[in-house]
C-alpha positions as CSV (number, residue, x, y, z in Angstrom):
1,M,36.6,9.4,-69.2
2,R,33.8,7.4,-67.5
3,L,30.5,8.3,-69.0
4,N,28.9,9.3,-65.7
5,K,31.9,11.6,-65.0
6,F,31.5,13.2,-68.5
7,I,27.8,13.8,-67.9
8,A,28.5,15.4,-64.6
9,S,31.2,17.6,-66.2
10,S,28.6,18.9,-68.6
11,G,26.8,20.5,-65.6
12,V,23.4,18.7,-65.9
13,C,23.7,16.6,-62.7
14,S,26.0,14.7,-60.3
15,R,27.7,11.4,-61.1
16,R,25.2,9.5,-59.0
17,E,22.3,11.1,-60.9
18,A,24.1,10.4,-64.2
19,D,24.2,6.7,-63.3
20,K,20.4,6.8,-62.9
21,L,20.0,8.6,-66.3
22,I,22.2,5.9,-68.0
23,E,20.3,3.1,-66.3
24,S,16.9,4.5,-67.4
25,G,18.1,4.5,-71.1
26,R,17.9,8.3,-71.5
27,V,21.5,8.5,-72.6
28,T,23.0,7.4,-75.9
29,V,26.6,7.3,-77.1
30,N,27.0,7.5,-80.9
31,G,23.3,6.5,-81.2
32,A,23.5,3.4,-79.0
33,I,22.4,2.7,-75.4
34,P,25.7,2.5,-73.4
35,T,26.5,-0.2,-70.9
36,A,27.1,0.5,-67.2
37,G,30.6,1.8,-66.6
38,A,31.2,2.8,-70.3
39,D,34.0,5.1,-71.2
40,V,33.8,8.0,-73.7
41,S,36.3,10.2,-75.5
42,E,36.0,13.7,-77.1
43,K,35.3,12.0,-80.4
44,D,32.0,10.4,-79.1
45,T,28.6,12.0,-79.3
46,V,26.7,11.8,-76.1
47,L,23.0,12.7,-76.0
48,L,20.6,13.1,-73.1
49,D,17.0,12.8,-74.2
50,G,18.2,13.6,-77.7
51,K,20.1,16.7,-76.7
52,E,23.9,16.7,-77.1
53,L,26.0,17.2,-74.0
54,K,29.3,19.0,-74.0
55,A,31.9,19.2,-71.2
56,K,31.8,22.7,-69.7
57,E,34.9,24.8,-69.7
58,S,33.9,26.9,-66.7
59,F,31.6,26.4,-63.7
60,T,29.6,28.5,-61.2
61,Y,30.5,28.2,-57.5
62,L,28.4,30.1,-55.0
63,A,28.1,30.5,-51.3
64,Y,24.4,30.8,-50.5
65,Y,22.6,31.6,-47.2
66,K,19.5,29.4,-47.3
67,P,16.7,31.0,-45.2
68,I,14.3,29.1,-43.0
69,G,11.3,27.9,-44.9
70,V,13.1,27.2,-48.2
71,T,13.2,23.6,-49.4
72,C,16.3,21.9,-50.7
73,T,14.9,20.5,-53.9
74,E,15.0,21.5,-57.6
75,K,11.4,20.6,-58.3
76,D,8.6,19.9,-55.9
77,A,4.9,20.8,-56.5
78,H,4.3,20.7,-52.8
79,A,7.2,23.0,-51.7
80,K,6.1,26.6,-51.2
81,R,9.6,27.9,-52.0
82,T,12.7,26.0,-53.3
83,V,16.4,26.9,-53.3
84,I,16.3,27.2,-57.0
85,E,13.4,29.6,-57.0
86,D,15.0,31.6,-54.2
87,L,18.3,31.9,-56.1
88,G,16.6,33.0,-59.3
89,L,19.5,32.2,-61.6
90,D,19.2,31.8,-65.3
91,K,21.4,28.7,-65.2
92,R,21.1,25.3,-63.5
93,V,23.0,24.9,-60.2
94,T,22.4,22.5,-57.4
95,Y,23.6,21.9,-53.8
96,A,26.1,19.6,-52.2
97,G,24.5,18.5,-48.9
98,R,21.0,19.6,-48.2
99,L,19.5,21.5,-45.3
100,D,16.0,20.7,-44.1
101,K,13.3,23.3,-44.5
102,D,13.4,24.4,-40.9
103,S,17.1,25.0,-40.9
104,E,19.2,27.8,-42.2
105,G,22.7,28.6,-43.3
106,L,25.4,27.8,-45.8
107,L,24.9,25.8,-49.0
108,I,27.5,25.4,-51.7
109,M,25.7,25.9,-55.0
110,T,27.4,24.8,-58.2
111,D,26.9,23.3,-61.7
112,D,30.2,21.2,-61.2
113,G,28.9,17.7,-60.9
114,N,32.3,16.3,-60.1
115,L,32.7,18.6,-57.1
116,I,29.2,17.6,-55.8
117,Q,30.2,14.0,-56.1
118,A,33.4,14.5,-54.3
119,M,31.8,16.5,-51.5
120,M,29.1,14.0,-50.9
121,K,31.4,11.0,-50.3
122,G,30.9,10.1,-46.7
123,S,34.1,8.1,-46.6
124,K,36.1,11.4,-47.1
125,R,34.8,12.8,-43.8
126,H,34.4,16.3,-45.0
127,E,33.5,18.7,-42.2
128,K,30.3,20.6,-41.8
129,E,29.8,22.9,-38.8
130,Y,26.6,24.0,-37.2
131,E,25.3,26.3,-34.4
132,V,22.4,24.8,-32.6
133,T,19.9,25.9,-29.9
134,V,17.8,23.5,-28.0
135,D,14.8,23.6,-25.5
136,R,16.7,22.6,-22.4
137,E,19.9,23.4,-20.5
138,I,22.9,21.5,-21.9
139,S,24.7,19.1,-19.5
140,G,28.0,17.4,-19.6
141,E,26.2,14.1,-20.1
142,F,24.4,15.6,-23.2
143,L,27.7,16.7,-24.7
144,N,29.4,13.4,-24.1
145,K,26.6,11.4,-25.6
146,M,26.4,13.6,-28.7
147,S,30.2,13.5,-29.1
148,N,30.6,9.8,-28.8
149,G,27.9,8.7,-31.3
150,V,24.2,8.4,-31.0
151,Y,22.1,5.4,-32.1
152,L,19.2,6.6,-34.3
153,P,16.5,4.0,-34.3
154,E,14.6,5.5,-37.2
155,L,17.6,5.0,-39.4
156,D,19.0,2.0,-37.5
157,K,22.4,3.7,-37.5
158,T,24.9,5.0,-34.9
159,T,26.4,8.4,-35.8
160,R,30.1,8.9,-36.0
161,G,31.9,10.5,-33.1
162,C,32.0,14.3,-33.6
163,Q,33.2,17.5,-32.0
164,V,30.5,19.2,-29.8
165,K,31.2,22.4,-27.8
166,K,28.8,24.2,-25.4
167,T,28.4,27.8,-26.4
168,G,25.6,28.9,-24.0
169,K,23.1,27.6,-21.5
170,S,21.1,25.9,-24.2
171,S,23.3,26.2,-27.3
172,F,26.2,24.3,-28.8
173,N,28.5,24.1,-31.8
174,I,28.8,20.7,-33.6
175,I,31.1,19.5,-36.4
176,L,29.8,16.5,-38.4
177,T,31.7,14.4,-40.9
178,Q,28.6,12.6,-42.3
179,G,25.3,13.6,-43.6
180,L,22.5,11.4,-42.4
181,N,18.9,12.6,-42.9
182,R,18.0,15.3,-40.2
183,Q,21.0,14.0,-38.3
184,I,21.4,16.7,-35.7
185,R,17.7,16.9,-34.9
186,R,17.5,13.1,-34.5
187,M,20.7,13.0,-32.4
188,T,19.4,15.8,-30.1
189,K,16.0,14.1,-29.7
190,E,17.7,10.9,-28.6
191,C,19.6,12.9,-26.1
192,G,16.4,14.3,-24.5
193,A,16.1,17.7,-26.2
194,N,14.5,19.3,-29.2
195,V,16.1,21.7,-31.7
196,I,14.8,25.3,-31.6
197,S,17.2,26.7,-34.2
198,L,19.9,25.1,-36.4
199,K,22.3,27.0,-38.6
200,R,25.1,25.7,-40.8
201,I,28.1,28.1,-40.6
202,R,30.8,26.2,-42.5
203,V,31.2,23.6,-45.2
204,M,34.8,22.3,-45.3
205,N,36.9,25.5,-45.7
206,I,34.0,27.8,-46.8
207,K,32.8,29.9,-43.8
208,L,29.4,31.7,-43.9
209,S,30.8,34.5,-41.8
210,E,33.5,35.4,-44.4
211,Y,30.9,36.1,-47.1
212,D,28.8,38.7,-45.3
213,L,25.5,37.1,-46.4
214,K,22.0,37.7,-45.1
215,P,19.3,35.0,-45.6
216,G,18.5,34.5,-49.3
217,Q,21.7,36.2,-50.5
218,Y,24.6,34.5,-52.4
219,R,28.1,35.4,-53.5
220,P,30.7,33.7,-55.8
221,I,33.2,31.7,-53.8
222,S,36.6,33.4,-53.8
223,E,39.4,32.0,-55.9
224,K,41.5,31.3,-52.8
225,D,38.6,29.4,-51.1
226,L,37.7,27.6,-54.3
227,S,41.3,26.5,-54.9
228,K,41.5,24.9,-51.5
229,L,38.0,23.4,-51.7
230,L,38.9,21.7,-55.0
231,K,42.2,20.5,-53.7
232,D,40.7,19.1,-50.5
233,C,38.2,17.2,-52.7
234,G,40.9,15.8,-54.9
235,L,40.0,17.8,-58.0
């Protein structure tokens, strides 16, 4: 098994974060600093900051309703309230795909680093669905522009085409297959409007409505939903 995958399977971080730990020299294999892309077996001793890592036999998978005002970060001295503090678990979990502080809705929280890695791959085009309200009446021109891709000058990127459906005079539903920073807010601004409220209601096959959650609450993901989620992620 690749070393970064093994580290992720221990539940301490994602594979991407594991690569950074390896590069920084904080990981040893059998007492030696490993090379990038190293493989390990069950016979090897892997240490992170001197503490041995073991592959976990079971993981935690939660559907969590992030409230407005809660920051998607594990540690931030400037954040008034973080998702980890809000959850209040006695074990480390993290999120796959953040929501900004002013947005609310579904986060998948887990200690399965391999799932996080798989869900974060933009090339896989995993769907995330949102309900959005803006400060102006929505026109057909607005919907077409949002649907066909919007150039974001701050990021120097054009968004992928996506599904956008008007749901009210100034509200719409949007399904994204990528996760650019503050993407919906930036797209909306470039189309001449500002977001008033933004709520994520679905991540792949996990629907917020099916878990009967209020802001700040969480529930374990059902076995049926988890099975499909893992399958769709190739795990």
